[in-house]
N, C-alpha and C positions, 0 to 999 in steps of 0.2 A: 504492500499499500503505499503511495505517496505522502510525503508527509511536508507540508506547507510553514517554512519556514518565518515567513511575514507575517508583520503584526495583522494585518488585516486580512480576516478568514473570509469576504465577499468576492474573493476573485474567482472570476471563472476558470476552472480547470484545463477546460478545454478550449479554447479561443473561438473556433470552430462553430459552437454550439451556444455561443452568446446571443445572436439573431431569433435563433431557436427558441433559448428560454424565454424573452423576451415576448416573443409570439405568445408563447406556450402562460404566459403572467398575464398579458393583455386578455387572452382568450377568458382565463378562467375569474379576471376581475371584471370583465362584459358579462360574465355567466353571475355574479354576485349586484351587478348594478355600479361595479366603481369603475370609474375614468383614471386612467393610466398616463394618458396620454397627457404631454405640458407639465405642468408643476405640478408636483407632489408634494410638497409640502404640507398641503391644508387635509391632508389622509391621516386619518386617526391611524392610532398602533395598532388599533382592533382590526379596522379594513385591512391593511398591511398584513399584520400576522393571519389574518382568514382569508389570504389570498396564497400568502407563503405556505402556511399549513396545509393547504389545499396542495399546492404544488408538491410537498414533499409526500402529501398521499398519493398523489397518485402516479408520481416517478416510482414510489417501493411498489405501488400495487404495478405496475410496468414491468420491474424486475423482477419480482416474484414469478412472473407469468414467463419472462423471459428463462427463468431458472426451471420450473417445472416444463419448458417445452424443450430446453436442452436436457435435464433429467430424463424426459422421457423416451429421448431419441435413441439414447446408448444404450 
């Protein structure tokens, strides 16, 4: 596992995925009725946290599906 020695833990580990992650965030925010275009300093911690939490939940679900598919192929 790669360790990040930087003090900023919010760095994208795969730079090529940055745009896809932003689109993913915007899609979820839209589903929740939150507009992340433009200035976001007026967003509450609850709004941002709900979007981030949902992103994590969906990414974990996707990883679990990929793992179960990989396991059944062996």
